[in-house]
C-alpha positions as CSV (number, residue, x, y, z in Angstrom):
1,M,-83.5,131.8,18.2
2,D,-79.8,132.0,17.7
3,F,-78.0,128.6,17.6
4,S,-74.6,129.9,16.5
5,A,-73.1,129.7,20.0
6,K,-73.4,125.9,19.9
7,I,-73.6,124.9,16.2
8,K,-70.3,125.8,14.6
9,P,-68.2,124.9,11.6
10,G,-65.7,122.2,12.3
11,L,-67.9,120.1,14.7
12,T,-68.0,116.4,13.8
13,H,-70.0,113.3,14.6
14,S,-70.0,109.7,13.3
15,A,-72.5,106.9,13.0
16,S,-71.7,103.2,12.5
17,S,-73.4,100.2,11.1
18,R,-72.4,96.8,9.5
19,C,-73.1,95.6,6.0
20,D,-75.5,92.7,6.3
21,E,-78.2,91.0,4.2
22,K,-80.7,93.7,5.2
23,N,-78.9,96.8,3.9
24,T,-77.5,95.4,0.6
25,A,-78.4,96.8,-2.8
26,L,-80.2,93.5,-3.5
27,A,-82.3,93.8,-0.4
28,L,-83.2,97.4,-0.8
29,G,-83.9,97.2,-4.5
30,S,-81.3,99.7,-5.6
31,G,-79.3,97.0,-7.4
32,S,-78.8,93.3,-7.9
33,L,-75.7,92.6,-5.9
34,P,-75.3,91.7,-2.2
35,V,-73.0,94.7,-1.3
36,Y,-73.7,97.7,0.9
37,A,-76.4,99.7,-0.8
38,T,-76.1,103.4,-1.8
39,P,-79.4,104.2,0.0
40,A,-78.0,102.6,3.2
41,M,-74.8,104.7,3.0
42,A,-76.9,107.8,2.4
43,A,-79.1,107.1,5.4
44,L,-76.0,106.5,7.6
45,M,-74.4,109.7,6.4
46,E,-77.6,111.7,7.1
47,Q,-77.9,110.0,10.5
48,A,-74.4,111.2,11.5
49,A,-75.4,114.8,10.5
50,A,-78.8,114.6,12.2
51,E,-77.3,113.2,15.4
52,L,-74.6,115.9,15.5
53,T,-77.2,118.7,15.2
54,E,-79.8,117.1,17.5
55,E,-77.5,116.9,20.5
56,L,-76.9,120.7,20.2
57,L,-80.6,121.8,20.1
58,P,-83.2,122.5,22.7
59,A,-85.8,119.7,23.0
60,E,-88.5,121.6,21.1
61,W,-86.3,121.9,18.0
62,T,-84.9,119.5,15.5
63,S,-83.4,119.5,12.0
64,V,-84.7,118.2,8.7
65,G,-82.7,117.2,5.7
66,T,-83.2,119.4,2.7
67,R,-80.4,118.4,0.3
68,L,-78.1,115.4,-0.1
69,E,-75.4,114.9,-2.8
70,L,-73.1,111.9,-2.6
71,S,-70.8,109.7,-4.5
72,H,-70.5,106.0,-3.6
73,T,-67.0,105.1,-4.7
74,S,-66.2,101.6,-3.4
75,A,-68.2,98.4,-2.8
76,T,-68.5,96.9,0.7
77,P,-69.2,93.2,1.1
78,C,-71.4,91.8,3.9
79,G,-69.7,91.5,7.2
80,L,-67.7,94.7,7.2
81,A,-68.3,97.6,9.6
82,V,-69.3,100.9,8.0
83,R,-68.9,104.4,9.5
84,A,-70.1,107.7,8.3
85,E,-68.7,111.1,9.4
86,A,-70.4,114.4,9.2
87,R,-68.6,117.7,9.7
88,I,-70.3,121.1,9.8
89,L,-69.0,123.3,7.0
90,S,-71.2,126.4,7.6
91,V,-74.1,127.8,9.4
92,D,-76.4,130.4,7.8
93,G,-79.3,131.2,10.2
94,R,-81.2,128.0,10.5
95,S,-79.5,126.3,7.5
96,I,-76.5,124.0,8.1
97,A,-74.1,122.6,5.5
98,Y,-72.1,119.4,6.1
99,E,-69.3,117.5,4.5
100,L,-69.9,113.8,4.6
101,R,-67.5,110.8,4.3
102,A,-68.2,107.1,4.7
103,F,-65.7,104.3,5.3
104,D,-65.6,100.5,5.6
105,E,-62.8,98.7,7.3
106,K,-60.6,99.0,4.2
107,G,-61.0,102.7,3.5
108,E,-63.2,105.4,2.2
109,I,-66.3,104.2,0.3
110,G,-68.1,107.5,-0.3
111,H,-68.3,111.2,0.2
112,G,-70.7,114.1,-0.3
113,H,-72.5,117.2,1.0
114,H,-75.7,117.6,3.0
115,E,-77.9,120.4,4.1
116,R,-80.3,120.5,7.1
117,F,-82.7,123.1,8.3
118,L,-83.6,123.8,11.9
119,V,-87.3,123.7,12.7
120,Q,-89.6,123.7,15.7
121,R,-90.9,120.2,16.0
122,Q,-94.6,120.9,16.6
123,R,-94.9,123.7,14.1
124,F,-93.2,121.5,11.4
125,L,-95.6,118.6,12.1
126,Q,-98.7,120.8,12.1
127,K,-97.6,122.2,8.7
128,A,-97.1,118.7,7.3
129,E,-100.4,117.4,8.7
130,H,-102.3,120.1,6.8
131,K,-101.7,118.0,3.7
132,L,-103.9,115.3,5.1
133,P,-107.6,115.2,3.9
């Protein structure tokens, strides 16, 4: 199936959250401080990319993350809003590359690159379930 008519470089989408006691490094076990956790930022960035792609696909298709590289460059204290942006850089068949950026209310807090792969939902799940005993 050719998705290139809808999924194109330059398209963007954002996802938002707020730093609270549930998504701090202390709560998630990725550190010992009550600041926005790197895994929380990574999840928000991936959410932005996934939502961007999902809205462009037929119902029987979805995308799965295959690669994530990021830098977390600034700490965010509890109470501040956080926003992640995903922008499609390239599309190669069913593989999509994204530029990612994350911000709190004071400026950029991280950036990175992400790759997703388009799959048929049912076929993907059947393949994964073959790993079960």
